[in-house]
N, C-alpha and C positions, 0 to 999 in steps of 0.2 A: 377503575382497573387499578390493580395492586401491582407495582413495579418494585422489584429487588435487583438495586443496581449493585454490580460486582466490578470492583477494582481488579486490576491487574496484582496478582500477588508481590509482583515489584515495585509497585508503588502503594498509596495509601488511599482509606476512604475519601479523604477531601476531594480528590480528583473527580469523585462523581456529586459533591454536596450542591453544587448550583444547579446541576441538571435536575436533581430531586426536589429543589426549590421551585424550580420552573415547571415540573410535572405537578405539583400540589397546587401552584397557582391556577395551573388548568383544570384543576377539579379532581387529580386522581391521587391515589395513595404511594407515595415512593419513600424508599428505604436506601440510603447509602450504607450497605453493609461492609462487615469488615472482616477480613480473614485475618487468622492468627498472623502476626509478625513469622517470617521463614525462619529468624534466628532462633526460634522458640521450639522448632519441630527439629527431631534428629531422625527421623525415619517415618516411611509409610506416607509419604507427604500428602498424597492425593486424597485418601481415606482421612487422614487427621485435619487437614483443611476442611474437607466437607463437612465432618462430623461436628466440628466447631462451630462452623459459620451456620449450619443449620439447626444447632441446638440454643442459638442465640434470637433466631426468628420466631415469632408467634407461629403458633401450630392449628390456629383457630382462624375462621373466616376466608375469604376468598382466596383460592390458589394463587400464587404469586406468578408472575411474568418475569423471568429473568433476563437481565440486560448484562452482558459480559462483554468487558472492554479488554484488548489484547491479549495477554497471557491467561485471562480467565476463561477464555473460550476452552480451554483443554480441561478445566475442571468442572464443566457442565456435566457431563454424564454421572460421575460420582456425587455431585451435588444433588442433582435431580434424581438419583436413586436413593439418596439419604433423605430427601424431604417427601418422597412416595409420590407425588403428585403437582406438576405445575403446568398452567395454562399453556406456556410457549416460551420461547428463548428467541431474544434479537442480539446477534452478535454484532459488537459495535467495533470495528477497525479491530478484530480479533481474531486470533489464530482459532482454527477449527480444533474439534477433537481429534486425538491422534492415538486410539487404543492399541497398546503393546509397543509403541515406541516412546522414545524420551524427548524432552524438549531439545536437546542435542542432535538427535536423530534427524528432526524437521528444519533444524536451523540451516542457513547457507553455510558452506564448508569454510569459508573464509571467515565467517563471523565465529564460528564454532572454534577456530584454531586462536583466533585472536582472544577472544575470552578465557580460553584455558591457559594461554599463556600468561595471563594478568593474573590468575588465581594464587591466592598466598594463603597457607594454612587451612587449605579446603573451603576458602572463601572467594567467591567473585566480587569485582568491586560493585558499589552501588550502582543503579541504573543509570543516573546522571553521568557517570565516569565513563560510560560505552561510547559516547558520542563525541565528536571534535568540539573543542573549546567554541562558545558562542552559540552552539545548535540550540541548547534549551532555552537561551536568552530568545532567540528567533521565535519559537515555538510558544513562548508564555512570556511577553514583553514587561506584564506587569509584575512589577517587584515584589508585590503582598501576596499574590497569586502563587508565583513563580518560590518563595520561601516557604511559604507552606507546603507545598508539594515537597519540596527538599527536605524538610523536617521530619518527613515520614519515610525518606530513604535510609537504606542501611547496607552493610556488605552483607552479600548472599551467597547461601551454602551451596557449594557444588553439587551435593548430593541432590538437591532437588532436581537440577537440569540433567542430572543422570539417570532418574529413576523413571523407569517405563510406566506410561499411564496404564491403567487397569483395562483389562479387556471388557470393557462396557460400552454402551451406547445409549444416546438420547434420540427417539424416533418420534416425539411429539412435534407439533409446528414450531417452524423455524422460520427466521428472516435475518437478511443481512444488511448492516448500515456501514458502508465505506466512506471513510473520513480523509483516507490519504492514498495516495498511489502506491504506497508500499504494500497495501491489503487488498490490490486489484486481482491477484490471482486467487485468493479467497473469495471476494466477491463474485468473480467468474464462476467458481465451482458451485457457489450457492446458487447462482442463477440457473445453471445444468440442471442442478437438483428440483428446481420449480420452484425456489424460496421465492418470496417477496425481496427486491433489493433496491436499495435507495443509495446513489452516489452523491455526498457532499464535497465541493472543492473547498475544503478546509485543511485541517492536518490532524494528526494521531491524538493531539493534547487538548482539541476542540471541545471537550467535555468541559474544560474548564475555561477555555476563552470565549466560547461561542454556546454558551448552555442552552438558550431560548431555541437556537437553531436546531441543536442536537435533540432536545427534548421534543419538539414538535415531530423531527423525523421518527424518533421511537414510537411516539404515540401513533403516528400513522401506520407505522410497520406492525405495530401491536395490534390494530383494528384490522389490518387486511389479512391477519392470520385466520385459520380456519379454527373451529372449536377444538378444544382438545380431546383426544379420542376419536376425531373424525378424519 
């Protein structure tokens, strides 16, 4: 099976590399693909991100199964349309697509107000600065892993969070992997739609800290999906 692992556009591709290695060890093809940095995009974020990432993937061979973490979930319709054919999608502690709505439209009002109040010169603070002191240390206690994650973070353009997602949908096979309680609502919505759902009692950044468990769950969910087009 061919997996394309999609990091949150607020983070970087190193967040998935250990899971990619674990999937390789299990006999799969897996790539921790990279979105362009949001600071390099000025408008039309969804199309630009999808075009850039799709353009960097091989267009031959087995159709990819996309695995989206966190904010990458919203980009699935744009990316799948750009790729033309994917074998399925696993949302991993991810937001679900929200066509016609912006990221801010879907965020809790308190978080939205907090983030907007911290914007300077059209930029939000880097993702690690959204949380209380010590929160990231608890999620990623390994210093080397945490430093690698932090090295890929940057201030984020407010326009990305304000831009409505395209009016598009992905209707192929889908599944949901919940890693943290913060994404229980999404897992419940997935279950109501008949998707396979797995809940692991880990945390949002377990893709860095528990890659073997995450890789096994992703592979299990992928195997449970019906063939694309059925």
